[in-house]
C-alpha positions in Angstrom: 5.4 24.0 -12.4 8.0 21.4 -11.8 6.7 18.0 -12.7 9.3 15.3 -13.3 9.7 11.5 -13.4 11.8 10.1 -10.6 12.8 6.5 -10.3 12.9 4.9 -6.9 16.2 3.2 -7.1 15.7 1.1 -4.0 12.7 -0.5 -5.7 14.6 -1.6 -8.7 15.9 -4.6 -6.6 12.4 -5.7 -5.7 10.6 -5.8 -9.1 9.0 -9.1 -9.9 11.1 -11.5 -11.9 10.2 -14.8 -13.5 9.1 -17.5 -11.1 8.2 -14.9 -8.4 4.7 -14.2 -7.1 3.4 -11.3 -5.1 0.0 -11.9 -3.3 -2.1 -9.0 -2.2 -5.0 -9.6 0.2 -8.0 -7.3 -0.1 -11.4 -7.4 1.6 -13.1 -8.9 -1.5 -10.4 -11.3 -2.6 -6.8 -11.9 -3.5 -4.6 -10.3 -6.2 -1.8 -12.5 -7.6 0.9 -10.6 -9.5 3.4 -12.4 -11.6 6.1 -11.1 -14.0 3.6 -11.1 -16.9 0.1 -10.8 -15.5 -2.2 -9.9 -12.6 -4.9 -12.4 -11.6 -7.7 -11.7 -9.2 -9.7 -14.3 -7.2 -12.9 -12.9 -5.6 -13.8 -14.3 -2.2 -17.5 -14.9 -1.7 -18.1 -16.7 1.6 -21.4 -18.1 0.5 -20.1 -19.8 -2.6 -16.4 -20.2 -1.7 -14.9 -23.6 -2.3 -11.3 -24.4 -1.2 -11.3 -27.1 -3.9 -12.2 -24.6 -6.6 -9.6 -22.2 -5.3 -6.9 -24.9 -5.5 -7.9 -25.8 -9.0 -7.8 -22.1 -10.0 -4.3 -21.7 -8.6 -3.1 -24.7 -10.5 -4.8 -23.7 -13.7 -3.0 -20.3 -13.7 0.3 -21.9 -12.5 0.4 -19.7 -9.4 1.9 -22.2 -6.9 5.4 -20.7 -6.9 8.2 -21.2 -4.3 9.2 -17.6 -4.3 6.2 -15.7 -3.0 5.4 -12.8 -0.7 2.1 -11.5 0.8 1.0 -7.9 1.5 -2.2 -7.1 3.3 -4.5 -4.3 2.0 -7.8 -5.2 3.7 -8.0 -2.7 6.5 -6.3 0.7 7.2 -3.5 0.3 9.9 -2.4 2.5 12.7 1.2 3.6 13.1 2.5 3.9 16.7 5.9 4.9 18.0 7.7 1.8 19.5 8.2 3.7 22.7 4.4 3.7 23.2 3.5 0.3 21.7 2.5 -2.6 23.9 2.1 -5.7 21.7 -0.2 -7.3 24.4 -2.6 -4.5 23.9 -2.3 -4.2 20.2 -6.1 -4.3 19.4 -6.7 -1.3 21.6 -4.8 1.0 19.2 -7.3 0.2 16.4 -10.7 1.7 15.6 -13.5 -0.2 17.3 -15.8 0.5 14.3 -14.5 -2.6 12.6 -16.3 -5.8 13.5 -13.8 -8.1 15.2 -15.5 -11.3 14.3 -13.1 -13.6 12.4 -10.4 -10.9 12.6 -6.9 -11.2 14.0 -4.6 -8.3 15.0 -1.2 -8.3 13.4 1.7 -5.8 13.7 4.9 -5.1 11.9 7.9 -3.5 13.6 9.8 -1.0 11.5 13.3 -0.5 13.0 14.3 2.2 10.5 11.7 4.6 11.9 11.2 3.1 15.4 7.5 2.5 14.7 5.0 -0.3 14.6 2.2 -0.8 12.1 -0.9 -2.4 13.7 -3.7 -3.8 11.6 -6.6 -6.2 11.3 -6.7 -9.1 8.9 -9.3 -11.8 8.2 -8.3 -14.9 10.0 -9.8 -17.2 7.4 -7.9 -15.5 4.6 -4.6 -16.0 6.5 -5.2 -19.6 7.1 -6.3 -20.2 3.5 -3.1 -18.7 2.1 -0.9 -20.3 4.6 -2.3 -23.7 3.5 -1.2 -23.2 -0.1 1.8 -21.1 0.6 3.1 -22.4 4.0 6.5 -20.6 3.9 5.2 -17.2 2.7 6.4 -14.0 4.4 3.8 -11.3 5.0 3.4 -7.7 6.1 1.0 -4.8 5.6 1.6 -2.8 2.4 1.9 0.4 4.6 4.9 -1.2 6.4 6.5 -1.9 3.0 6.0 1.7 1.9 7.3 3.2 5.1 10.5 1.2 4.9 11.1 2.0 1.3 10.1 5.7 1.5 12.1 6.2 4.6 15.2 5.0 2.8 14.4 7.3 -0.2 13.8 10.4 2.0 17.0 10.0 4.0 19.1 13.2 3.7 16.5 15.2 2.0 16.3 18.8 3.4 12.7 19.4 2.2 9.8 17.5 3.6 8.5 14.8 1.3 4.8 14.2 1.1 4.0 10.9 -0.7 0.6 9.9 -2.0 -0.5 6.4 -2.9 -3.7 6.5 -5.0 -5.7 3.3 -5.2 -9.3 2.2 -5.6 -11.6 4.0 -3.1 -8.7 5.1 -0.9 -5.5 7.0 -0.8 -2.6 7.1 1.7 -0.4 10.0 2.7 3.1 9.7 4.1 5.0 12.8 5.3 8.7 12.4 5.9 11.3 14.7 7.3 14.5 13.0 6.1 14.2 9.3 7.2 11.6 9.9 9.9 7.8 9.5 9.3 6.0 12.5 10.7 2.5 11.7 9.5 0.5 8.8 8.0 -3.2 8.5 7.3 -5.7 6.7 5.0 -8.6 8.5 3.4 -11.7 7.2 1.6 -12.7 9.2 -1.5 -15.2 9.1 -4.4 -13.8 11.6 -6.9 -11.0 14.2 -7.5 -12.9 16.8 -5.5 -12.9 14.6 -2.4 -9.2 14.0 -2.9 -8.3 17.7 -3.3 -10.4 18.6 -0.2 -8.6 16.1 2.0 -5.1 17.0 0.7 -5.6 20.7 1.2 -7.0 20.0 4.7 -3.9 18.0 5.6 -1.6 20.8 4.4 -3.6 23.4 6.3 -3.9 21.7 9.7 -0.2 20.7 9.6 0.9 24.2 8.5 2.7 22.9 5.4 3.6 25.9 3.3 3.8 25.1 -0.4 7.5 25.9 -0.6 8.3 23.6 2.4 7.6 20.2 0.8 7.7 18.2 -2.3 4.6 16.3 -3.4 5.3 12.9 -4.8 2.7 10.5 -6.3 3.5 6.8 -6.2 3.1 5.9 -9.9 1.5 7.9 -12.7 -1.5 6.2 -14.3 -4.1 7.5 -16.7 -7.0 6.4 -14.5 -5.9 9.1 -12.0 -5.2 11.9 -14.4 -8.0 14.1 -13.0 -6.5 13.7 -9.5 -3.1 14.9 -10.7 -4.7 17.8 -12.5 -6.7 18.8 -9.5 -3.6 19.8 -7.4 -1.8 21.7 -10.1 -3.3 25.1 -9.1 -2.3 24.7 -5.5 1.2 23.2 -5.5 4.1 23.5 -7.9 6.8 21.1 -6.7 5.3 17.8 -7.9 7.0 14.5 -8.8 6.2 10.9 -9.6 7.7 7.6 -8.7 7.3 5.5 -11.8 7.0 1.7 -11.5 7.6 -0.5 -14.5 4.0 -1.9 -14.8 2.2 -2.5 -18.1 -1.2 -0.9 -18.6 -3.0 -4.3 -18.7 -1.6 -5.0 -15.2 -2.5 -1.6 -13.9 -6.1 -1.9 -15.0 -6.6 -5.1 -13.1 -5.0 -4.1 -9.8 -6.7 -2.2 -6.9 -3.5 -0.5 -5.9 -1.5 -0.1 -9.2 1.8 0.9 -7.7 2.2 -2.6 -6.3 1.3 -4.6 -9.4 4.9 -5.3 -10.3 6.7 -5.2 -6.9 8.0 -8.2 -5.0 
């Protein structure tokens, strides 16, 4: 089995530095990643106080000029630009999500000629914009498509990337720079993960020798997931992000705990 450690050179330029802040918006709250630590502020609408939130930000010295925002709250849909009508953006999304207090956002990815469409909580956006008025934002899937497309350019073999995080994992299948397939799956254990992964390779007719499987990060909390695939695929690699264990343990999507 070929298992190596590969460093994503494009990401070296976007690691967090001193005086930089990366904010990640989840359904249950916000994650604030700095150069040294990861802070999490849980949002409970019944007990939420804007004043307390402001005090918490100041206490932890999180009001920084250089800040960016990534959305993780809801799975997005990726649509070719040739088929995307921004005036009808909400119709591309699943109707199972309650639309109350939601806004539809989208990111255009010129590299792959695709758009990423997603919901976000309107109140969360307004709250963060109040404390970080100049912040730039996008969905984390948009971020990954751009970076992974750059990394896959010129590769003869298809590249299947997996982002493992709390309760969900994403798959990105690239042929050179072009994204062929994206999806998000909900899982409970390594058996669920393996089932979905084998299902994906079967329905898309991916023979084992036709693609490289690459995990985004390598973390002890996911060891059982890495082990589960070893008997089914040989060409496995990892993208290693420079994130300390204490930051990994406190972030719902560890690969992002040190990225800006």
